[in-house]
N, CA, C and O atoms as a MOPAC input file, in Angstrom:
PM7 MOZYME 1SCF
protein

 N    -83.15100 1    -4.64400 1    51.52700 1
 C    -82.61700 1    -5.73100 1    50.74600 1
 C    -81.71100 1    -5.21400 1    49.63200 1
 O    -80.66200 1    -5.80000 1    49.36900 1
 N    -82.10400 1    -4.12100 1    48.97500 1
 C    -81.30700 1    -3.55400 1    47.89300 1
 C    -79.98900 1    -3.01200 1    48.43800 1
 O    -78.93900 1    -3.18200 1    47.81700 1
 N    -80.04500 1    -2.36900 1    49.58400 1
 C    -78.83400 1    -1.81200 1    50.18500 1
 C    -77.87600 1    -2.93400 1    50.56100 1
 O    -76.66800 1    -2.82100 1    50.35500 1
 N    -78.41200 1    -4.01000 1    51.10900 1
 C    -77.57200 1    -5.13800 1    51.50500 1
 C    -76.88500 1    -5.75300 1    50.28600 1
 O    -75.70100 1    -6.08300 1    50.35300 1
 N    -77.60300 1    -5.91100 1    49.18000 1
 C    -77.00100 1    -6.49400 1    47.97700 1
 C    -75.94300 1    -5.56400 1    47.39100 1
 O    -74.93700 1    -6.03600 1    46.86200 1
 N    -76.15300 1    -4.26000 1    47.47500 1
 C    -75.13700 1    -3.31700 1    47.00100 1
 C    -73.87600 1    -3.40200 1    47.84900 1
 O    -72.76500 1    -3.32200 1    47.32600 1
 N    -74.04700 1    -3.56400 1    49.15800 1
 C    -72.89300 1    -3.68400 1    50.04600 1
 C    -72.13400 1    -4.97300 1    49.75800 1
 O    -70.90300 1    -4.98000 1    49.75500 1
 N    -72.85000 1    -6.05500 1    49.51600 1
 C    -72.20700 1    -7.33500 1    49.20100 1
 C    -71.44600 1    -7.23900 1    47.88300 1
 O    -70.31400 1    -7.71200 1    47.78500 1
 N    -72.05100 1    -6.63600 1    46.88000 1
 C    -71.38200 1    -6.47000 1    45.58400 1
 C    -70.14900 1    -5.58700 1    45.73400 1
 O    -69.10700 1    -5.89300 1    45.15600 1
 N    -70.24100 1    -4.51100 1    46.48900 1
 C    -69.10300 1    -3.62800 1    46.70900 1
 C    -67.98300 1    -4.34900 1    47.45100 1
 O    -66.81400 1    -4.20500 1    47.09300 1
 N    -68.32100 1    -5.11700 1    48.47400 1
 C    -67.31000 1    -5.86600 1    49.22400 1
 C    -66.63900 1    -6.90500 1    48.33800 1
 O    -65.42500 1    -7.09600 1    48.41300 1
 N    -67.41900 1    -7.57500 1    47.50200 1
 C    -66.85700 1    -8.55800 1    46.58000 1
 C    -65.92000 1    -7.89400 1    45.57400 1
 O    -64.84600 1    -8.42100 1    45.28400 1
 N    -66.32000 1    -6.74200 1    45.04200 1
 C    -65.48100 1    -6.02500 1    44.07800 1
 C    -64.17700 1    -5.56500 1    44.71800 1
 O    -63.11700 1    -5.65800 1    44.09900 1
 N    -64.24400 1    -5.07400 1    45.94500 1
 C    -63.02700 1    -4.64900 1    46.64200 1
 C    -62.10700 1    -5.82900 1    46.92300 1
 O    -60.89100 1    -5.71500 1    46.77200 1
 N    -62.67200 1    -6.95200 1    47.32700 1
 C    -61.86200 1    -8.14400 1    47.58400 1
 C    -61.21600 1    -8.64600 1    46.30300 1
 O    -60.05300 1    -9.04800 1    46.30900 1
 N    -61.95000 1    -8.62600 1    45.21900 1
 C    -61.41900 1    -9.06900 1    43.93700 1
 C    -60.33400 1    -8.12400 1    43.43600 1
 O    -59.32100 1    -8.57800 1    42.90200 1
 N    -60.52700 1    -6.82600 1    43.59700 1
 C    -59.52400 1    -5.84700 1    43.16500 1
 C    -58.25700 1    -5.95500 1    44.00000 1
 O    -57.16400 1    -5.70300 1    43.49300 1
 N    -58.38300 1    -6.32400 1    45.26400 1
 C    -57.21000 1    -6.48000 1    46.11800 1
 C    -56.35000 1    -7.65700 1    45.71800 1
 O    -55.16000 1    -7.68500 1    46.03200 1
 N    -56.92300 1    -8.62900 1    45.03200 1
 C    -56.17400 1    -9.80900 1    44.59800 1
 C    -55.49900 1    -9.59600 1    43.25100 1
 O    -54.67000 1   -10.41100 1    42.84500 1
 N    -55.82900 1    -8.54400 1    42.56700 1
 C    -55.27200 1    -8.30200 1    41.24100 1
 C    -53.80500 1    -7.92600 1    41.34500 1
 O    -53.40800 1    -7.17300 1    42.23400 1
 N    -53.01600 1    -8.44900 1    40.44500 1
 C    -51.59200 1    -8.13600 1    40.41600 1
 C    -51.34200 1    -6.83100 1    39.69400 1
 O    -52.22400 1    -6.29000 1    39.02800 1
 N    -50.13200 1    -6.33800 1    39.83400 1
 C    -49.74700 1    -5.10700 1    39.15400 1
 C    -49.42300 1    -5.43200 1    37.70600 1
 O    -48.46700 1    -6.15800 1    37.43500 1
 N    -50.18600 1    -4.91700 1    36.79500 1
 C    -49.99400 1    -5.19000 1    35.37700 1
 C    -49.11800 1    -4.09600 1    34.78400 1
 O    -49.58500 1    -2.98300 1    34.54200 1
 N    -47.86700 1    -4.40800 1    34.55400 1
 C    -46.95700 1    -3.41700 1    33.99200 1
 C    -46.46700 1    -3.88700 1    32.63500 1
 O    -46.39400 1    -5.08500 1    32.36100 1
 N    -46.14500 1    -2.95400 1    31.82300 1
 C    -45.56900 1    -3.23200 1    30.51700 1
 C    -44.19400 1    -2.58300 1    30.49800 1
 O    -44.06000 1    -1.39000 1    30.22300 1
 N    -43.19500 1    -3.36500 1    30.78700 1
 C    -41.83400 1    -2.84300 1    30.85600 1
 C    -41.31800 1    -2.55000 1    29.44600 1
 O    -41.38200 1    -3.40600 1    28.56400 1
 N    -40.81600 1    -1.35300 1    29.24700 1
 C    -40.23900 1    -0.99200 1    27.96000 1
 C    -38.75300 1    -1.30100 1    27.90400 1
 O    -38.20400 1    -1.54100 1    26.82900 1
 N    -38.11000 1    -1.29400 1    29.04700 1
 C    -36.68300 1    -1.56600 1    29.10000 1
 C    -36.44000 1    -2.87800 1    29.82000 1
 O    -37.16000 1    -3.23200 1    30.75400 1
 N    -35.42600 1    -3.58800 1    29.38000 1
 C    -35.06800 1    -4.84800 1    30.00400 1
 C    -34.45200 1    -4.59100 1    31.37000 1
 O    -33.79000 1    -3.57200 1    31.56200 1
 N    -34.65500 1    -5.48700 1    32.31500 1
 C    -34.10200 1    -5.30500 1    33.65600 1
 C    -32.61600 1    -5.62300 1    33.70900 1
 O    -31.92000 1    -5.16300 1    34.61400 1
 N    -32.12600 1    -6.39100 1    32.76800 1
 C    -30.70100 1    -6.72300 1    32.73400 1
 C    -30.04800 1    -6.02400 1    31.54700 1
 O    -30.65700 1    -5.87300 1    30.48800 1
 N    -28.81300 1    -5.60500 1    31.73800 1
 C    -28.06300 1    -4.95200 1    30.66900 1
 C    -27.34200 1    -5.99100 1    29.83400 1
 O    -26.83700 1    -6.98400 1    30.35800 1
 N    -27.29900 1    -5.76000 1    28.54500 1
 C    -26.59000 1    -6.63600 1    27.63000 1
 C    -25.43200 1    -5.84100 1    27.06000 1
 O    -25.62400 1    -4.76500 1    26.49500 1
 N    -24.23600 1    -6.37300 1    27.21000 1
 C    -23.04600 1    -5.68800 1    26.69600 1
 C    -22.96600 1    -5.88900 1    25.18400 1
 O    -22.84900 1    -7.01500 1    24.70100 1
 N    -23.02800 1    -4.78800 1    24.45400 1
 C    -22.94700 1    -4.81900 1    22.99700 1
 C    -21.95000 1    -3.75400 1    22.57600 1
 O    -22.01500 1    -2.62800 1    23.07000 1
 N    -21.03100 1    -4.07600 1    21.67600 1
 C    -20.09500 1    -3.04700 1    21.21600 1
 C    -20.82900 1    -1.95300 1    20.43900 1
 O    -21.81700 1    -2.21900 1    19.75500 1
 N    -20.33800 1    -0.73300 1    20.55500 1
 C    -20.98200 1     0.40900 1    19.89600 1
 C    -21.03000 1     0.23200 1    18.38500 1
 O    -21.95900 1     0.71800 1    17.74100 1
 N    -20.05300 1    -0.45100 1    17.81100 1
 C    -20.04000 1    -0.65100 1    16.36100 1
 C    -21.19700 1    -1.53200 1    15.89400 1
 O    -21.58100 1    -1.47600 1    14.72500 1
 N    -21.75000 1    -2.33500 1    16.78300 1
 C    -22.85700 1    -3.21800 1    16.40900 1
 C    -24.18800 1    -2.47200 1    16.31300 1
 O    -25.10800 1    -2.93900 1    15.64100 1
 N    -24.30100 1    -1.32300 1    16.97500 1
 C    -25.56800 1    -0.58800 1    16.95600 1
 C    -25.44500 1     0.80600 1    16.35500 1
 O    -26.44600 1     1.50600 1    16.20300 1
 N    -24.22300 1     1.21400 1    16.01000 1
 C    -24.01600 1     2.55000 1    15.45500 1
 C    -24.56500 1     2.60700 1    14.03500 1
 O    -24.09400 1     1.89500 1    13.14800 1
 N    -25.55600 1     3.45100 1    13.83200 1
 C    -26.16300 1     3.63800 1    12.51900 1
 C    -27.15900 1     4.78400 1    12.62000 1
 O    -27.37400 1     5.34800 1    13.69200 1
 N    -27.74800 1     5.11000 1    11.50600 1
 C    -28.83400 1     6.07400 1    11.49600 1
 C    -30.13800 1     5.28800 1    11.58600 1
 O    -30.41300 1     4.42700 1    10.75000 1
 N    -30.92500 1     5.58900 1    12.59500 1
 C    -32.17000 1     4.86500 1    12.82200 1
 C    -33.35500 1     5.78100 1    12.54500 1
 O    -33.33900 1     6.96100 1    12.89600 1
 N    -34.37300 1     5.22600 1    11.91600 1
 C    -35.60800 1     5.97200 1    11.70200 1
 C    -36.56800 1     5.63200 1    12.83100 1
 O    -36.76600 1     4.46100 1    13.15500 1
 N    -37.16000 1     6.65700 1    13.42600 1
 C    -38.09800 1     6.47100 1    14.52500 1
 C    -39.45000 1     7.01200 1    14.08500 1
 O    -39.55700 1     8.15500 1    13.63800 1
 N    -40.47200 1     6.19100 1    14.21300 1
 C    -41.82700 1     6.57600 1    13.85100 1
 C    -42.65600 1     6.70400 1    15.12600 1
 O    -42.56100 1     5.86700 1    16.02400 1
 N    -43.47100 1     7.75700 1    15.20000 1
 C    -44.26500 1     8.02900 1    16.39700 1
 C    -45.72900 1     8.18200 1    15.99000 1
 O    -46.05000 1     8.86200 1    15.01500 1
 N    -46.60500 1     7.53900 1    16.75300 1
 C    -48.05200 1     7.73100 1    16.60900 1
 C    -48.58400 1     8.12200 1    17.98300 1
 O    -48.32100 1     7.43500 1    18.97000 1
 N    -49.33100 1     9.22500 1    18.04800 1
 C    -49.81200 1     9.71100 1    19.33400 1
 C    -51.17600 1    10.35500 1    19.17800 1
 O    -51.60600 1    10.66500 1    18.06700 1
 N    -51.84200 1    10.55100 1    20.28500 1
 C    -53.12200 1    11.25400 1    20.27600 1
 C    -52.95100 1    12.67600 1    20.78700 1
 O    -53.91400 1    13.28500 1    21.25300 1
 N    -51.75100 1    13.20500 1    20.70600 1
 C    -51.47700 1    14.59700 1    21.08300 1
 C    -51.61600 1    15.49900 1    19.86100 1
 O    -51.41700 1    15.06600 1    18.72500 1
 N    -51.95900 1    16.75300 1    20.11300 1
 C    -52.06900 1    17.74700 1    19.03900 1
 C    -50.67700 1    18.07500 1    18.49400 1
 O    -49.71800 1    18.13000 1    19.26300 1
 N    -50.55200 1    18.29200 1    17.19800 1
 C    -49.27700 1    18.77300 1    16.67100 1
 C    -48.96500 1    20.15700 1    17.23800 1
 O    -49.86300 1    20.98600 1    17.38900 1
 N    -47.70400 1    20.40300 1    17.54800 1
 C    -47.29900 1    21.68700 1    18.12700 1
 C    -47.30900 1    22.75900 1    17.04800 1
 O    -46.85300 1    22.52400 1    15.92900 1
 N    -47.82800 1    23.93100 1    17.38300 1
 C    -47.88100 1    25.03000 1    16.42200 1
 C    -47.10500 1    26.24700 1    16.90200 1
 O    -46.73800 1    27.09500 1    16.08800 1
 N    -46.84400 1    26.35700 1    18.20500 1
 C    -46.20700 1    27.55400 1    18.74600 1
 C    -44.69100 1    27.49100 1    18.68800 1
 O    -44.05000 1    28.45000 1    18.25700 1
 N    -44.11300 1    26.39100 1    19.11100 1
 C    -42.66200 1    26.25600 1    19.19100 1
 C    -42.19000 1    25.31800 1    18.08100 1
 O    -42.58400 1    24.15200 1    18.06700 1
 N    -41.35500 1    25.79400 1    17.14700 1
 C    -40.92100 1    24.93100 1    16.04400 1
 C    -40.03300 1    23.77100 1    16.49800 1
 O    -39.84000 1    22.81600 1    15.74700 1
 N    -39.49600 1    23.84000 1    17.70600 1
 C    -38.65900 1    22.74800 1    18.21200 1
 C    -39.49400 1    21.59700 1    18.74600 1
 O    -38.98100 1    20.49100 1    18.91200 1
 N    -40.77000 1    21.83500 1    19.01800 1
 C    -41.65500 1    20.78700 1    19.51700 1
 C    -42.39400 1    20.12600 1    18.36200 1
 O    -42.79500 1    20.78200 1    17.40100 1
 N    -42.56200 1    18.82600 1    18.47500 1
 C    -43.31800 1    18.09900 1    17.46200 1
 C    -44.79000 1    18.01000 1    17.85700 1
 O    -45.68000 1    18.20300 1    17.02800 1
 N    -45.03800 1    17.71100 1    19.15000 1
 C    -46.40600 1    17.58000 1    19.63500 1
 C    -46.63100 1    18.48900 1    20.82400 1
 O    -45.70900 1    18.78800 1    21.58400 1
 N    -47.87700 1    18.92500 1    20.97200 1
 C    -48.29000 1    19.78800 1    22.06900 1
 C    -48.78800 1    18.92700 1    23.23000 1
 O    -48.86000 1    17.70500 1    23.10100 1
 N    -49.12300 1    19.53300 1    24.33300 1
 C    -49.63500 1    18.80100 1    25.48100 1
 C    -51.12000 1    18.52900 1    25.42000 1
 O    -51.64800 1    17.81100 1    26.26900 1
 N    -51.81100 1    19.08500 1    24.43300 1
 C    -53.26200 1    18.92900 1    24.32800 1
 C    -53.62200 1    17.64900 1    23.57700 1
 O    -52.88800 1    17.20400 1    22.69500 1
 N    -54.74900 1    17.07400 1    23.93800 1
 C    -55.23800 1    15.86300 1    23.27600 1
 C    -55.85000 1    16.21100 1    21.92100 1
 O    -56.39800 1    17.29600 1    21.72800 1
 N    -55.74300 1    15.27100 1    20.99500 1
 C    -56.31400 1    15.42100 1    19.66800 1
 C    -57.44000 1    14.41200 1    19.48700 1
 O    -57.44400 1    13.36300 1    20.13100 1
 N    -58.37800 1    14.71800 1    18.62800 1
 C    -59.44500 1    13.77500 1    18.31900 1
 C    -58.98900 1    12.72000 1    17.31800 1
 O    -59.61700 1    11.67000 1    17.18200 1
 N    -57.89900 1    13.00300 1    16.62200 1
 C    -57.35900 1    12.06400 1    15.64100 1
 C    -55.93300 1    11.68600 1    16.02500 1
 O    -55.32800 1    12.31400 1    16.89400 1
 N    -55.41100 1    10.67500 1    15.38200 1
 C    -54.04700 1    10.23200 1    15.63100 1
 C    -53.08600 1    11.10200 1    14.83600 1
 O    -53.31400 1    11.37800 1    13.65800 1
 N    -52.00400 1    11.53500 1    15.48800 1
 C    -50.96500 1    12.32200 1    14.82900 1
 C    -49.73600 1    11.44200 1    14.64000 1
 O    -49.43600 1    10.58700 1    15.47300 1
 N    -49.03200 1    11.66200 1    13.54000 1
 C    -47.85600 1    10.85700 1    13.22500 1
 C    -46.64000 1    11.75200 1    13.05200 1
 O    -46.75400 1    12.90200 1    12.62700 1
 N    -45.48000 1    11.21500 1    13.38600 1
 C    -44.21800 1    11.92200 1    13.16200 1
 C    -43.17100 1    10.90100 1    12.75900 1
 O    -43.27200 1     9.71500 1    13.07400 1
 N    -42.16500 1    11.39200 1    12.05400 1
 C    -41.06100 1    10.52800 1    11.63500 1
 C    -39.76800 1    11.17600 1    12.01800 1
 O    -38.69900 1    10.62200 1    11.76100 1

């Protein structure tokens, strides 16, 4: 009886997962917008928050490939 209920639960979970849509978070728009360069030309400040370790070996790198236990910030 326990094995049968596990099989039913597994089959239900697989069927439910098969119906799930692809959840994507697009960062770029699919259509291009024509904007003159003079409208966006400026100095922009970019702020970064990541869970990567700060880089210590290469001065050209800001973050390393290793995970950090705390959040690291860069500007």
